[in-house]
N, C-alpha and C positions, 0 to 999 in steps of 0.2 A: 785873781782868786775866784773860785767857783762860788756861785750863789747856792743857797740851801736847796733850791729846786733842781739846779743842775747836778748837785751832788747826789740827790735822791735818784735822779734819772740815771746817773752813772752807776750807782750801786745796783739799780734794777737791771741795767744792761749786763753787768758782771754776773749777777745772780742767774740771769737767763742763760748766759754763756756756759756757766758751770752745770746748769741743769741739762743743757743740750749735750755737753760732753758726757755726762753721766748716762744719758739716754743712749748715746752712741756706743758706749762701753757695754751697756746692758744688751743692746741689740747684737753687738758682736759676740758676746758671751752666749746668747741664745742661739745664734746662727751656728757657732761651733758645737754646741750641745746637740743641735738638730743633725748636724753632719755626722757626729759621732754615733748617734742612734741609728742613722740611715746605714752607716757602714757596718755596725754591729747587728747583723741580722739575727732574728730570733730562730730558735730551733724549729724545724718542721716536723710535726709528729707523724708517726706511722699509722697509729690507730685512730684515724679521724673518721667521723661519720660520712658515709658516701664513698669510702675507699673500697675498691674491688680489685682482687688479684686473680689472674688466670695462670694455672700451672699445667704443664704437660707432663705425663708420666711415661717413663721408659723402664723396662725390666733391667735391673742392674746386673743380672747374670747373663741373660741371653743376648743383651745389647741389640734388641730388635728395634723396629721403628716405634714411633709414639703409640702407646697402648691406650691412651685416653686423656681426658682433661678434667681438672677440678676448678671450680670457681669458689673463691673465698671472699667473704664480704663482712664489713662491720655492720652490725644490726642492732644498734641501740645500747643503752647503758644498763648496768646492774650494780648492786652494792655488795661488796664482800669485805667483811671486817672493817666497815666504815670507809673503805676505799671505793671510789667511783671507777668501775671497770667497764670494759667493752665486751658485748656479746659478739662472737664470731660465728658466722654461718658458713658451713662447708657443704657444697653440692658437687656430687659426681655427675658430670655431664653425660656420661654413658649410661647412667641409671643402674650401674652395677652395685652401688652401695647406697643406703638411705642417707638423707640429709642429717647433719649433725650440727648442734650448737654448743659451743664451749665458751670459756671466759678467758680474756687476756687483760693485762694491765701494763700501762706505760708510764714511766717516770724518769726524767733526767736522761733521756736517750736510751733507756733500758726497757726492753719488752719482756714481759713475764707471761707464762701460762699459769692459770689459776685452777687448781683442782683440789677438792676436799679442803678448801681454805688454806692451801699451801701455795706460795708464790715461788715458781721456779724460773730462773733466768733462761730466756731463749736466745737473745742476742743483745749486743751493746754497741751503739754507734760511737760511743766515746772511747773505744779501744784505740791503742796507739801501736805503731810499728814495734815489733819485738814482743808484744804481749802474747802470753800463752792462753789458750782457751781449754781449761780442764785438762791440760797436758796432752790434748788430742789434736790440737790445731794451733796454727801460729799466724799472727798478723804480720804480713810481709810488706805491706805498702799502705800509705794513706794518700788520698787525693781529693780533689773537688771537681764538680762539674756544674754547669748551669742548665737547669731543666725548667722550661716554661718561665724563664726570667728569674728563677730563684736559684741561688748558689747552694749546692748540697754537698755534704761531706760523704766520702766513699771510703770504705775499709775493704782491703783485699786480704782474704784469709786463705792460707794453705791448709786444706783439710787433712793432708798426709794420706788421703785415701783416694784411689782411682774410682770416682763415682760413676763416670760415664764417658766413654771415648777418651780415656786417659785424662779426664778433666779433674784436676786436683783442686782448683781454686774456685772460690765463690765470692760474691760481693755482698757487702752490707751497705745499703744506700739510704741516706737520710730522707725520711718522708716516704720511702718505698718499702724498705724491709730487706729481705734476703733473696738473692738470685736463685737459691735452692730452697725448697719449702721446709719450714720448721714446724708448721702447724700439724700437718697430716701425720707424720711419723711420731711426733711427741704426744699425740692423743690417740695413737694406735688405731687410726682410721685407714680404711682401704687395705691394699695389699702391701705387706712389709717388703716385698721383693721389688717394689716400684721406687724409682728415684724420680723426684719431682723437681722440675726446673721452670723458672719464671718465664712466661710468655708475654704478659702485659700487666700493667697496673694503671687503673683509672681513678680519678677523684671527681665524684659528682658528674660523671660522664666525660670529663676531660682526660685525654690520654697523657699520663706522666711518662710511662716507659712502654715502648713497644718492643717486639722481638728484634727489630732492626736497630733501634736506638740502643738497646742493651748490648747488642753485638759491637756497635761502634764504641760504646764506653769500655767494654771489655778489651777490645783491640787496642784502644788508645792507652789504656792503663797497663795491660799485661805485656804487650810487645816489648817495650823498653825495659820492663822490670824483670822478666823471666826468661830472657834469651839464653842465660847460662844455667838454667835449672837442670839438675841431674834427673835421670830417669829413676825415680824412687819407687820402682815396682817391688812388690814383696813376693817371695817364693818360699814354699816350705822346703824342708831338708831333702825332699825328693825332686826338687826342681819344678814343682807345679806352681803356677802363678796364683796368688791369693788375692782376690778382688777386695775382700773386706777383712783386713787383719784384725785379730782379736788381742785385747790387752793381755800381757803376761805370756804370750806364745813366742817361741823362737822362730825367726825367719831369716832368710838371706836377702839383703838389700844392698845394691851397689857393690856386690862381691864380698860383703861382710855379714857375719852372723850377728843379729841383734835381737834383743827382746823388745817387742812392740809395747809402747806405753801410751 
């Protein structure tokens, strides 16, 4: 039979054992939570301070070589209707147009232009395959890529319009933005005949996207996705190719008469 002292020591040993087991369970739980947080990566914003984009311009009608370059950069905060927005500075590197500053806002993967206190959606990284964009474009693929060690979501959009060199598609890349420019035409800057295409994107001096890496991303995504795409060129009733179809007009496309919407 155990003495009172031995019984106390035994109880203490059992108590310590259960404490150790509880600590092990707690550590296991914390480890699992840490692993889950590590896997569930947070969204990478587009409009972060220090972000700089460079776009090349090409005349969408004459299809000549590059006509110039624009540099677009995030340049501080401003408040609009109690929302913290970003000031966007646009510089024409050729000096043909003066510098402009306008306002943009980002929330939940959506980027808006802000003008006269009105928020207008420019693009949304949360779109999914099959989504229509104002009945003028269609999301045809979703993908992911790793850039600078960060996994980023990519949306492939069929613009339904031959922008340049029969290039119908453009990309929306998490943390980068759009492979065709949304800022310049949406704020009526520069020449409306110019089509702007992304050349590079840097973040505080670190290159996120270069012209070469963008081509590699486009090739990797588009090649298996669009090998069977029809030649969706639009012609008027006289057989003249229309580069920029207008809503509500009758055209011939793939041998059929359609009303462009």
